[in-house]
Every structure is written in C-alpha cells, then in structure tokens.
C-alpha positions in Angstrom: 179.0 234.0 140.8 175.7 233.0 139.2 172.4 232.5 141.1 169.3 230.7 139.9 166.8 231.9 142.6 164.0 229.8 143.9 161.8 229.9 147.1 162.6 226.2 147.8 165.9 225.6 146.0 168.4 228.3 144.9 171.1 227.1 142.6 174.5 228.7 142.5 177.6 228.5 140.3 181.0 230.0 140.7 183.4 230.2 137.8 186.8 231.8 137.2 187.4 233.8 134.0 190.9 234.5 132.7 190.9 235.9 129.2 188.7 233.7 127.2 189.1 230.7 129.5 186.3 229.7 132.0 187.1 227.3 134.8 184.8 225.7 137.3 185.2 226.7 140.9 182.1 225.4 142.7 178.3 224.8 142.4 175.5 223.5 144.4 172.1 224.4 145.9 170.8 226.2 148.9 167.9 224.1 150.0 165.5 225.7 152.5 163.8 223.7 155.2 161.4 226.2 156.8 157.8 226.1 155.8 157.0 229.8 156.2 158.2 232.1 153.5 159.9 234.7 155.8 162.1 232.0 157.3 162.9 230.6 153.8 163.9 234.0 152.6 166.2 234.4 155.6 167.8 231.1 154.8 168.4 232.1 151.2 169.9 235.5 152.3 172.1 233.7 154.8 173.1 231.1 152.3 174.0 233.6 149.5 175.9 235.7 152.1 177.9 232.7 153.2 178.7 231.7 149.6 179.9 235.3 148.9 182.1 235.2 152.0 183.5 231.8 151.1 184.2 232.3 147.3 184.8 236.1 147.3 183.4 236.7 143.7 184.2 239.9 141.9 180.8 240.0 140.3 177.3 238.6 140.8 174.7 237.6 138.2 171.1 236.5 138.7 168.3 235.4 136.6 165.5 237.9 136.0 161.9 237.2 137.0 159.8 235.7 134.3 156.1 235.9 134.0 154.8 232.6 135.4 151.4 231.1 135.0 151.0 231.2 138.8 151.1 234.7 140.2 151.9 233.4 143.7 154.9 231.5 142.4 156.2 234.5 140.5 155.8 236.7 143.7 157.8 234.2 145.8 160.5 234.0 143.1 160.8 237.7 143.1 161.2 237.8 146.8 163.9 235.1 146.6 165.7 237.2 144.0 165.4 240.2 146.2 167.1 238.7 149.2 169.9 237.3 147.0 170.5 240.7 145.4 170.6 242.4 148.8 173.2 239.9 149.9 175.3 240.8 146.8 174.8 244.5 147.4 175.8 244.2 151.1 179.1 242.8 149.7 179.4 245.7 147.3 179.2 243.4 144.3 178.0 244.6 140.9 174.8 242.8 139.9 174.0 241.6 136.4 170.5 240.4 135.6 169.7 238.2 132.7 166.5 236.8 131.2 166.3 233.0 131.1 166.2 233.1 127.2 169.4 235.1 127.1 171.2 232.7 129.5 170.1 229.7 127.3 171.2 231.6 124.1 174.6 232.3 125.6 175.2 228.7 126.7 173.3 226.5 124.2 172.9 228.9 121.2 169.1 229.0 121.3 166.8 230.8 123.8 164.4 227.8 123.6 166.9 225.3 124.9 165.7 222.7 127.5 167.1 222.3 131.0 168.7 219.1 129.8 170.5 220.9 127.0 171.7 223.6 129.3 173.1 221.1 131.8 174.9 219.2 129.0 176.5 222.4 127.6 177.5 223.6 131.0 179.2 220.2 131.6 181.0 220.4 128.3 182.0 224.1 128.5 183.5 223.7 132.0 184.9 220.3 131.3 183.1 218.7 134.2 183.3 214.9 134.9 179.6 214.7 135.4 176.4 216.8 135.0 175.7 219.1 137.9 172.3 219.0 139.6 169.7 221.0 137.5 169.5 224.1 139.7 173.3 224.2 140.1 173.7 223.9 136.3 171.4 226.9 135.9 173.5 228.9 138.4 176.6 228.0 136.4 174.9 228.9 133.1 174.0 232.3 134.5 177.7 232.8 135.5 178.8 231.8 132.0 176.3 234.2 130.4 177.5 237.0 132.6 181.2 236.2 131.8 180.4 236.2 128.0 178.4 239.5 128.4 181.2 241.1 130.4 183.7 240.0 127.7 181.5 241.6 125.0 181.3 244.9 127.0 185.1 244.9 127.4 185.6 244.3 123.7 183.2 247.2 123.0 185.2 249.4 125.4 188.3 249.1 123.1 186.2 250.5 120.2 184.5 253.3 122.0 185.5 254.3 125.5 182.5 256.7 126.1 179.9 254.2 124.8 181.2 251.3 126.9 181.0 253.3 130.1 177.4 254.1 129.4 176.7 250.4 128.5 178.4 249.2 131.7 176.5 251.5 133.9 173.3 250.5 132.3 173.9 246.8 132.6 174.6 246.8 136.3 171.9 249.3 137.3 168.9 247.6 135.8 
C-alpha cells in the first residue's frame, strides 16, 4: 500500500506484486471534511486504518516530508504523515519512506518528472483503462516505488545475506 499524505486530501494506492508483475488492486483518496486540524488528522488516521483493514497489505510505503516554501504547510503535512504511519504501525506493517524524487525516478525515470508524467506512467505500468485522480496516482506511484525497491533488496539478498539484512533493517527503520 502506498500513501501520498496530505492534510486535506490523502491519496492511496494498493497493488499486488508477484515476481516481477505488478497488478492494480485499488486506489482513491481520503478527503477530510473537518475544518480544524485535529479533526482532520483523526479522519486521516481512521481512513488509513480502514483501508488497511479492508485490503490487508503486507507492507506500507509513504512519501517523505519535503521542504516546502510554506513552513505551516510542511508542518501539517508532517502531522498527516505521522497519523498515517501510526495507523500502519498499529497494524504491525513495515513502513518504507521515499523521497518524492525517488518515487518519480522509479516510475518515470527522472526525479524531475511532472505529476502528469507520473499519472501517465502509473496508468501504463498498471494497465489501467483511465488515469487515476492525481493524489491516487501518487499513492500508486509510491507503492510501485516500494515494490521496485523491495525487489532490489531481495536481489541483493541473494548476493550477500548479511548485507541484505542490514539494508532491510535500515530501510524500514528510517
């Protein structure tokens, strides 16, 4: 499961990975209606918890906080991330965190890709009939990035068992 956190709209994407094949399971947005931040955070927590209960993912990936021009926006984004991560931890899911540039690199091939390019590639990679809503596409992109990263770590495990254990622990404990 991939989460694109936001204090007003939190996108999510659920994919299935079998071998090298990725298939679409679900995507959408948690749209909060409350005006006060504490109530919005509760809605995000409840929404992510409900999605985890519904789809029962094995792993959870979320976008890292980036430095925004507006400090207040960055703070709210960090709080939205926090409640989503707590929902995952309550379900005992390993949490992978990825910078936006790494997600874009994994999906489009360049860390400077536009949201339009990300949406287009997500649609093509998962063979979707139409382009998902922007925040949902970002959630799917995060899930795809995590699947690719996990696959790379598994490949490394075949080469060096002791190194891969250290890398796996480091990836999920950031």
